[in-house]
DRENROTOR-134279 format. One line per 2 residues: number of its first residue (from 1); their letters; for each residue x, y, z of C-alpha. Coordinates in pm, whole numbers, plus 50000, padded with zeros to 5 digits. Example, Ala and Ser with C-alpha at 12.3 -4.5 7.8 and 13.67 -1.06 7.14 Angstrom:
<pts>
1 = as = 51230/49550/50780; 51367/49894/50714
</pts>
This chain:
<pts>
1 = mi = 24725/23791/88372; 24878/23753/88708
3 = qs = 24948/23411/88854; 25164/23263/89122
5 = ve = 25390/22943/89082; 25576/22804/89361
7 = gi = 25943/22722/89339; 26261/22668/89507
9 = fr = 26592/22890/89503; 26867/22672/89487
11 = ng = 27244/22702/89371; 27163/23059/89244
13 = ki = 26866/22934/89027; 26487/22918/89068
15 = el = 26332/22575/89000; 25962/22593/88939
17 = le = 25747/22318/89110; 25478/22358/88852
19 = tp = 25423/22480/88498; 25303/22841/88463
21 = qv = 25028/22909/88219; 25236/23163/88012
23 = vg = 25287/23177/87630; 25608/23337/87538
25 = da = 25824/23562/87742; 25688/23736/88063
27 = rv = 25800/23963/88313; 25823/23814/88677
29 = iv = 25853/23929/89043; 26028/23690/89284
31 = tf = 25951/23702/89649; 26171/23520/89867
33 = ls = 25986/23376/90188; 26167/23371/90523
35 = ss = 26280/23020/90630; 26008/23037/90894
37 = av = 25764/23035/90613; 25854/22672/90504
39 = qe = 25607/22446/90645; 25668/22068/90739
41 = gd = 25601/21867/90439; 25696/22131/90196
43 = pv = 25884/21983/89906; 26271/21979/89943
45 = ct = 26342/21887/89591; 26176/21903/89246
47 = pe = 25947/21608/89113; 26243/21515/88877
49 = ee = 26489/21496/89172; 26245/21296/89377
51 = ae = 26196/21039/89085; 26555/21005/89034
53 = lr = 26623/20953/89418; 26336/20696/89420
55 = gk = 26517/20519/89131; 26831/20493/89313
57 = la = 26678/20394/89645; 26468/20107/89486
59 = aw = 26741/19879/89516; 26691/19861/89898
61 = ea = 26312/19823/89914; 26304/19459/89994
63 = dw = 26563/19526/90278; 26345/19807/90415
65 = na = 26023/19596/90409; 26196/19290/90563
67 = pg = 26035/19152/90880; 26177/19332/91186
69 = me = 26265/19657/91017; 25953/19826/91183
71 = ay = 26175/19846/91496; 26353/20159/91320
73 = nd = 26019/20351/91261; 26024/20528/91578
75 = yk = 26404/20563/91632; 26408/20929/91748
77 = ar = 26119/20884/91977; 26292/20583/92130
79 = rg = 26619/20800/92187; 26414/21087/92335
81 = el = 26488/21329/92047; 26140/21422/91959
</pts>
């Protein structure tokens, strides 16, 4: 059976972003996509890393959602950086 599984190469290791449907050992072929193949919205971390980061940032949620903080939503646009 041939299947494709998306992953990220980081620190010399390949991190799979989904669980392959493989039982036991299997041969693989790894294809590196050029950086231009990375699209807006592509994951930059694994689901585990994302969960850890969300947990660490949860302490500031009340501050981010405080009245007046919406002024920071378009910060780059207001500075002409977009």
